N, C-alpha and C positions, 0 to 999 in steps of 0.2 A: 504494500500500500504506500502510495506517495504522500507527500505533505499536502497535496491538493485533493486527496480522497479518491484518486483515480488509479486503478490497477489494471494490469494486463490480464485478459481472459482469453481462453482458447476453447473452441467448440469443435466437436466432430459431428458433421451433418451427413445424413444418408437418407435416401428416398427410394422406395420400391413402387413402381407403377404396375398395378395388377389390373389388366383389362379383361379378365375372365368374368363376364357377367357385370353386375353393378360395380362401379369403381370402388376399389378397396385399397387405395393408396396408403402406404405406410411411411410416415415421416418421423425421423428421430433426430434430435439435436441435443447433445449432451456436453456439459462442461468437462474439461480434462484437468487432471492433476499431475504434477511432477513432469511437466512437458519439457522437451529439450531437443536439440538438433545434434547430428554428428559433426565431426570436425569440418567436413566439406560442406555442411549445411544443405545437403541434398536428401538426407533421410531424417525422419522425424519419429520421436518416441514419446509416449506418455503411458500412464497406468492403463493397461488393457488395450492399447492402441499402438500400431506400428505402421509407418509408411516408408518402405525401403526401396532405394534405387540400386539396381545391380551394378556390378563393376564396370561393364561396358556402356552403361548409360542408356540402355534400350528397354528396360522393363521396371515397372513399379509393382511391388507387392503391398497391398493394403489389407491389414487385418485389424478387426475391432471386435471386442466382446464387452465394450463398455455399457451396452444396453442390450438386455436379453430379447428385446423386441426387434432388434435388427443386428444380427451377428454377421459380420462382413469378412469374407475371405476371397480376395480378388487379385488377379494379375492382369496388368495392362501393358502390353508389349507393342512398341511402335514397329510398323512394318514399312514405313516410308520415313525419310528424314523429317526432322522437325523444322519449323521456320519461325522467324520473327521479322518484323518490318523495321527498317532503319538500322542504325548501328547496334542497338541493344533492345529494340522493341519498346522503348519508353516514350510516352507522351508527357510533355511538360506543360505546366500552367504558370503564367506570370509573364511579365514584360522582358525578363532577362533569361533566355534559355540556359545560360551557364549557371544561373543561380535561381532556379524555379522555386516557388513556394509550395507547389504541389506536383506530384508525378503519379503516373500509372505505368506499369510494365506488363506486357503480355507476350507469351511465347506458346507455341502450339505443337502438338503431335496430331496432325489431321487424320491419320489413318493408323488404327491400332487393331489388334486382336485382343479380345477379353476372354478370360476363363475364370472359373470359380463359382462361388455361391453367395447368396444373401439369404439369411434365414430369420424368420420370425418364430414365435412360440408354436405356431400352428402349421407352418409351411416352409419348405426349402425351395428357393428359386435358383434355377440353373442360369448363370449369367454368361454363358458361352455365346460369343458373337463378335461383332465389329463395334468399334467405338472411337472416341477421340479424347485427347487430354488437353486441358486448358490451364496454363500456369498464369496466375495473375497476382501482382503485388500492387496494392493501392496505398499510396502515400499521401492521402488526403481524405477529407470527409466525403462520404459517398454522394451526398446531394450537391456538392460542389463539382464533383467529377463529371457527372452526366445526368441528364434529365430523362433519357430514353435509351433503351438498348434493343438491338435485334441480333439474334443468333440463328445460324443455319448449320446443322450437322447432318449431312446427307451421305449415307453409306450404301454402296452397292458391292457385289462381288468383285467388280472390276475397278471402280473409281470411288474416290471420296471427294466431296465438295464441302469446304468449311468456310464460314464467314462470321465475323464479329463486327458489329457496327454500333457506335454510340454517338449520341448528339449531346453536345455540351449545353449547359444552362444558358439562359439569355445573357448573363453577364459575360459569357465568352462567345457571344454572337451566334448561338445555336449551330456551332460548327459540327459538321458530320465527319467522323473518322471511321473508315471502313477498311478492314484488313481481311484477307482470305487467301485460300489456295485450292488448287485442284491437284490431287495426288493419286497415285496408284502404287501397288506393291513395289518398294525399292526406289521410288522416284517422286519428287515434287515436279509436276509438269510445268506449273508456273504459279507464282505467288506475288502479292503486292497490295497496294493501297489505292487502286483505281477502280474498285468495284462499286456497284450500286445495288440498292434494294428498295423496291417500291411496294407499297400496299395498294393493290389495284382495287380492292373493295374492303370496306370496313363496316362494322356495325357497333352501335353503342352497347357496351356491356353494363347492365344495370348494377351488378355487384361491385365492380371495380371503379365504375364511372369513367373508364378509359375507352378509347376507340379500339375495338378488337379486330385485327386483320382477318379477312375471310378469303382473300386471294392475293398472291404475291408475284412479283417478277424480280428475280435475283440474277445479276450478271457479273461474271468474273472476267477481268481483262488483264493481260500481262504479256510477258515475253518468255518463251522457252529458253533453255540453257544455250541453244545455238542462235538466239537472237530473233527467232520468228515470232510474229504477232500471234497471240492465242486468245481464245475467249470460250466461255461456257455459259449456259443459261438454264435456269429452272423457273418455270412459269406454271401456275395452276391454282386451283381452289385448295384451301386448307381443310383438313378433316375437322370433325367436331373437337372443340377444345377439351383437352384431357383434364385440365384443372386450372383454376384461377388461384394462384398462391398469394396469400396475404403475407408479404415479406416481414412486416412488423411482428407477426405472430411467431416468427421463427428465429428471432435474434435475441441476444441478452437484453435484460430489462433496461440497463443504463443507456444503451444505444437506442432502444425503442422510445424511451422518454425524450431523448434529444431530437430524433427525427420526427416523431409523431407529434410531440408537444411544442417544442421550440420552433421547428421548421414548418410544421403544419402541412405535411404532405402525406399521401397514402399510397406508397409504392405497391405495385402488383406485378406478378409474372403470369402472363397468359400463355 
């Protein structure tokens, strides 16, 4: 505890989406004790939780028994190179890029294979399949970083299309930052920050009070490693919303009070 009454907290969050019949999604968010990193700061440990990066930097093992309602035992192995945009994947805030008052850093494994299980008290879920890994470090208050986010994680047996887009608050001119990549096994076909995402149709969501996208057009543009222009596109209607997540219901109380009370916003994930 500091002299200002603020202390560091660490949470382990996990979620299971069960679409077998009526939605029975399982969300767990638990505070951790005795947390620490290894010397390289690539693996993380706490009581009943481990996140381990293997020696060649290609696979994470995530194990958690901190909550009996969501026992996690997963391996996430990248099968294409990772990517970041710019020198180190960092977005800076402030008038002096050399001395920013706020930063965010993102790096991605856009194409991975996943194995393992997630287990509740009543059911064991086989997590075998394809996935992606998103590394994010946020060096500022979340409501100052962005007012809106869009993510696309599209996986097929042959290709992966990954996109992350955020729009800064009005104080930073509602600037749109969009990074993404098209990958296949063993190769990033192209990646960069010249992509676009449009909501072609929206409807008002009465629960969140936000415009819910119902159809999208996502476009990736860049150059291949041999300098050729390349592009990819996903367009179409979105399926029924799996869930509207009330973000404030899933974060520690001190942060909830700051964002919901002081700032006066109601963030949602649709």
